[in-house]
C-alpha angles and dihedrals in degrees: 000000000000113000122188114184114199128194141162104069123133148114120312135164121248111279092030131114137238133178122215123203133197123186129191138160121295094240089061098037093056094060105028134093104225126211150163125234132175136208137192114206110269094019134092119269108255134203117255101172141332134196124194127214090269093055097254112148139203129190139192112250091242094063102033110125093017106058129050126194120202140165132216108208092194095053093036088229135132121208135202111199106197118194134174089024119200130202089250090063087070107120146106108281120211129199115221136196118198121196139128090023093297134106119217124195141210120224093257137248124233119237115189120185115192122206 
């Protein structure tokens, strides 16, 4: 069973920062590309950022330059540092682990950015 435990969501004012964390087991973390996605109810889940096991990253255009994804291979945790947050960043953010041709999801954490 793949468990992804997210934390760090909350309410922040526009221009502020938040850091999301997602922890999983070492056996999964060593082989998985890890990522963050977000979803507004009624809309498709969209990629925010991903990082592979070698540390290569990819970002959505809307967050490039503001968000940074990183992974700690000792703590088996992936982070999403979100700076210069905008009201349009308000969403439920989901951690993902991709390996073996499958994508696994956390339960999501709500990020609310007030104007």
